[in-house]
C-alpha positions in Angstrom: 0.6 -49.9 19.1 4.2 -48.8 19.1 6.2 -50.1 16.1 9.7 -50.0 14.9 10.3 -50.1 11.1 13.9 -50.9 10.2 14.7 -49.3 6.8 11.7 -47.1 7.4 13.1 -44.2 5.3 13.3 -46.5 2.3 10.9 -47.5 -0.5 8.7 -50.2 1.1 9.5 -49.3 4.7 8.5 -45.7 4.1 5.1 -46.8 2.9 4.6 -49.0 6.0 5.4 -46.0 8.0 2.9 -43.8 6.2 0.0 -46.3 6.5 0.9 -47.0 10.2 0.8 -43.3 11.0 -2.5 -42.9 9.2 -4.1 -45.5 11.4 -2.7 -44.0 14.6 0.3 -46.2 15.5 3.2 -44.7 17.3 6.1 -45.1 14.8 9.8 -45.2 15.2 12.2 -45.7 12.3 15.7 -47.2 12.4 17.6 -46.4 9.2 21.3 -46.0 8.3 20.4 -43.7 5.3 22.9 -45.5 3.1 23.7 -43.2 0.1 23.3 -46.1 -2.4 19.7 -46.4 -1.4 18.5 -43.0 -0.4 18.5 -39.5 -1.9 20.2 -36.7 -0.2 17.1 -35.8 1.9 14.6 -38.1 3.5 11.2 -36.8 4.7 9.2 -38.8 7.3 5.7 -38.0 8.4 5.2 -35.7 11.4 5.5 -37.4 14.7 7.8 -40.2 13.5 10.9 -40.7 15.5 14.0 -41.3 13.4 16.9 -43.3 14.9 19.8 -43.0 12.5 21.9 -46.1 12.8 22.7 -49.6 11.6 20.9 -52.8 12.4 24.3 -54.4 13.0 24.9 -52.0 16.0 23.7 -53.8 19.2 23.7 -50.5 21.2 21.6 -48.7 18.6 19.2 -51.6 18.5 18.8 -51.7 22.3 17.7 -48.1 22.3 15.5 -48.3 19.2 13.5 -51.3 20.7 12.6 -49.6 23.9 8.8 -49.9 24.4 8.2 -51.4 20.9 5.4 -53.9 20.4 6.1 -55.0 16.8 9.2 -54.9 14.6 8.8 -54.6 10.8 12.2 -55.5 9.3 12.6 -53.9 5.9 16.2 -52.9 6.1 18.2 -55.0 3.5 20.5 -54.9 0.6 18.3 -55.9 -2.4 18.6 -57.0 -6.0 20.6 -59.6 -7.8 23.8 -57.8 -7.4 26.6 -56.9 -9.9 28.8 -59.9 -9.3 30.2 -62.1 -6.5 32.2 -59.2 -5.1 28.8 -58.1 -3.7 28.4 -61.3 -1.7 30.1 -60.0 1.6 27.9 -56.9 1.7 24.8 -59.0 1.1 25.8 -61.4 3.9 26.8 -58.6 6.4 23.8 -56.4 5.6 21.1 -59.0 5.5 22.2 -62.0 7.6 24.4 -60.3 10.2 21.9 -57.4 10.5 19.0 -59.8 11.1 21.0 -61.8 13.6 21.8 -58.7 15.6 18.1 -57.7 15.5 16.7 -60.9 16.8 19.3 -61.0 19.5 18.3 -57.5 20.6 14.6 -58.4 20.4 15.3 -61.2 22.8 17.0 -58.8 25.2 14.1 -56.3 24.9 11.3 -58.9 25.2 9.7 -57.7 21.9 7.3 -60.5 20.9 6.1 -59.8 17.4 8.1 -59.6 14.1 7.1 -59.0 10.5 9.9 -59.9 8.1 10.3 -58.5 4.6 11.3 -61.8 2.8 11.1 -62.4 -0.9 9.8 -64.7 -3.7 13.5 -65.3 -4.5 13.6 -68.0 -1.8 11.7 -70.3 -4.2 14.3 -70.1 -6.9 12.7 -71.2 -10.2 9.3 -71.6 -8.7 6.7 -74.3 -9.5 6.6 -76.2 -12.8 4.5 -79.0 -14.3 5.6 -81.7 -16.7 3.6 -82.9 -19.7 1.6 -85.3 -17.4 0.7 -82.6 -14.9 3.3 -83.6 -12.2 5.1 -81.0 -10.3 8.8 -80.8 -11.2 11.7 -78.9 -9.8 13.9 -77.8 -12.8 17.7 -77.7 -12.6 19.5 -74.3 -12.9 19.5 -73.1 -16.5 22.8 -73.7 -18.3 25.0 -71.1 -20.0 24.8 -73.2 -23.2 21.0 -73.1 -23.2 20.9 -69.4 -22.5 23.4 -68.6 -25.1 21.3 -70.5 -27.7 18.1 -68.8 -26.6 16.6 -71.8 -24.9 15.2 -69.9 -21.9 12.5 -72.3 -20.7 13.6 -74.6 -17.8 13.7 -78.2 -18.6 12.6 -81.4 -17.0 15.8 -82.9 -15.5 14.6 -86.4 -16.5 13.3 -85.9 -20.0 14.9 -82.7 -21.1 11.5 -81.4 -22.2 10.4 -77.8 -21.4 8.3 -77.5 -18.3 5.1 -75.4 -17.9 5.2 -72.7 -15.2 2.7 -72.8 -12.3 2.0 -71.0 -9.0 4.1 -71.6 -5.9 2.6 -71.8 -2.5 4.2 -71.4 0.9 4.8 -75.1 1.4 6.7 -75.5 -1.9 10.4 -76.4 -1.8 12.7 -73.4 -1.1 15.6 -73.3 -3.6 17.5 -70.0 -3.6 19.7 -69.6 -6.7 21.7 -66.5 -6.1 23.5 -64.7 -3.2 20.6 -62.3 -2.4 18.2 -65.2 -2.3 20.4 -67.2 0.0 20.5 -64.2 2.4 16.7 -63.8 2.4 16.2 -67.5 3.3 18.8 -67.1 6.0 16.8 -64.2 7.4 13.7 -66.5 7.5 15.6 -69.2 9.4 17.0 -66.6 11.9 13.5 -65.2 12.6 12.1 -68.7 13.0 14.8 -69.6 15.4 14.1 -66.4 17.4 10.4 -67.3 17.6 11.1 -70.9 18.8 13.6 -69.7 21.4 11.6 -66.8 22.8 7.9 -67.8 22.2 7.6 -64.9 19.8 5.3 -64.7 16.8 6.5 -63.9 13.3 5.1 -63.4 9.8 7.5 -64.0 6.9 6.2 -62.0 4.0 7.5 -63.2 0.6 7.2 -60.1 -1.6 6.8 -60.5 -5.3 8.0 -57.7 -7.7 7.2 -54.6 -5.7 6.9 -51.3 -7.6 5.7 -47.8 -6.8 6.5 -44.1 -7.1 9.4 -43.9 -4.6 11.2 -47.0 -6.0 15.0 -46.6 -6.1 16.4 -45.8 -9.5 19.6 -45.3 -11.4 21.4 -48.0 -9.4 22.5 -51.4 -10.5 20.5 -52.9 -7.6 17.2 -51.4 -8.8 14.3 -53.5 -9.8 13.4 -54.1 -13.4 10.4 -51.6 -13.3 12.7 -48.9 -12.1 15.3 -49.7 -14.8 12.7 -49.5 -17.5 11.3 -46.2 -16.2 14.7 -44.6 -16.0 15.5 -45.6 -19.6 12.2 -44.1 -20.8 12.8 -40.9 -18.8 16.0 -40.5 -20.8 14.2 -41.0 -24.0 15.6 -44.5 -24.5 13.9 -47.8 -25.3 13.7 -50.2 -22.4 16.0 -53.1 -23.0 14.2 -56.4 -22.2 16.4 -59.5 -21.5 15.8 -63.0 -22.8 12.7 -63.0 -25.0 10.6 -60.9 -22.6 8.3 -63.8 -21.8 9.5 -64.2 -18.2 6.5 -64.4 -15.9 6.3 -62.2 -12.8 3.7 -60.8 -10.4 4.1 -57.0 -10.0 2.5 -55.7 -6.8 2.1 -52.1 -5.7 4.0 -50.9 -2.7 0.9 -49.7 -1.0 -0.6 -53.2 -1.2 2.7 -54.6 0.2 2.6 -52.1 3.1 -1.0 -53.0 3.9 -0.1 -56.6 4.0 2.6 -55.8 6.6 0.1 -54.1 8.9 -2.5 -56.9 8.4 0.2 -59.5 9.3 1.1 -57.6 12.4 -2.5 -57.5 13.5 -3.0 -61.2 12.8 0.0 -62.2 14.9 -2.1 -61.7 18.0 -4.0 -64.9 17.0 -1.0 -67.0 16.2 0.4 -69.6 18.6 3.5 -68.6 20.6 6.8 -69.7 19.0 5.7 -69.8 15.4 6.9 -68.2 12.2 4.3 -68.3 9.4 5.2 -67.6 5.7 2.9 -65.6 3.4 3.2 -64.8 -0.3 2.4 -61.2 -1.1 1.5 -60.6 -4.7 -1.2 -59.1 -6.9 -2.4 -62.4 -8.2 -2.0 -61.1 -11.8 0.6 -62.7 -14.0 2.5 -60.2 -16.2 5.5 -60.9 -18.4 8.6 -58.6 -18.2 7.9 -57.7 -21.9 4.4 -56.7 -21.1 5.6 -54.5 -18.2 8.1 -52.7 -20.4 5.5 -52.2 -23.1 2.9 -50.8 -20.6 5.4 -48.4 -19.2 6.4 -47.2 -22.7 2.8 -46.5 -23.5 2.2 -44.7 -20.2 5.3 -42.5 -20.7 4.9 -42.0 -24.4 8.3 -43.4 -25.0 9.9 -45.8 -27.6 8.8 -49.4 -27.7 10.9 -51.9 -25.8 13.8 -53.7 -27.5 14.1 -57.4 -26.8 17.8 -58.1 -26.6 18.1 -61.9 -25.9 20.7 -61.0 -23.2 20.6 -62.8 -19.9 21.9 -62.7 -16.4 23.1 -65.8 -14.6 21.2 -66.2 -11.4 17.9 -64.8 -12.9 15.0 -67.1 -12.7 12.7 -67.6 -15.7 9.3 -67.6 -14.1 8.2 -67.0 -10.6 4.6 -66.4 -9.7 2.7 -67.4 -6.6 -0.6 -67.9 -5.0 -1.4 -65.4 -2.3 -4.4 -67.3 -1.1 -3.0 -67.9 2.4 -2.6 -64.1 3.0 -6.1 -63.4 1.7 -7.7 -66.0 4.0 -5.5 -65.8 7.1 -4.6 -62.1 7.1 -7.9 -60.8 5.7 -5.8 -58.9 3.1 -6.3 -58.3 -0.6 -4.4 -56.2 -3.1 -6.3 -53.1 -4.3 -4.1 -51.3 -6.8 -4.8 -52.5 -10.4 -1.6 -52.8 -12.5 -2.8 -50.3 -15.1 -3.5 -47.7 -12.4 -0.2 -48.4 -10.6 1.8 -48.2 -13.8 0.2 -44.9 -14.7 1.2 -43.5 -11.3 4.6 -45.0 -11.5 5.2 -43.6 -15.0 4.1 -40.1 -13.9 6.5 -40.2 -11.0 9.3 -41.0 -13.5 8.4 -38.4 -16.0 8.3 -35.7 -13.3 11.9 -36.3 -12.1 
């Protein structure tokens, strides 16, 4: 199989490339090598063709797609962002880039697509009220956050709601600019599938971590931010009360889900785009993650600050049952093992 990995020199894309090469796929990488994402040097496995260019460049795409069976679209601007001045770059990088890619795939006749989407499309995720009914909370208010009332509330009663697991058929409710662009990517890919008879898997990643995770950037994930602080000898600073629930999934498990999805697309009906949650299945709070990293790196205990960021969601965890049953995929890296590896990579910088 000949594959194209956009963003294949990056954190998750690079791991997709590594696993694909190991199993014998012919791999081509399209990457712009943006300096805010990559280090000065990027090493790809032997035999991987690198096309340096931007997914917004139609001519580059037409060349990169020649002879390709499956596209893995990992190239994106990620993270919550610094402020609304980031909105144009998110829209151009993620939405415009994906629009150019699906148009080029239609020209090339490439029929299979695996999209790196995100849990952020769900917004605040799934909640239950006191009677066990599913509720969709309103966005948390500044007044509540300032007063330390972090739990989402029932819009009818005002009572705190209990977090649950989202599944792929839950309501999509993006609550920041990045999330909006990920949902737009999903819609563009679904439109491509319907128009061309292509087949797509939309992989909604949960909190991905691993040794090559970008660091020392305002767009880095929380695990990388904590690790960088500990590497400097500083205590990790945990926002809110540290009880935010997440699902931290190792990058190797995410990459293996990509390959499993690509293989399964051969059995999907033409013209379909199917969503899959990709998580470890283990609920971990942000405070627990910070404490685990501090222990692994022998650093100071986390400091819970009570600070907050508008646009952050309180709890987001999901069921990955569909991916397990339909893709014959399961995560294999236990959090304790993954954190030990992650911590060692940070300490060795």
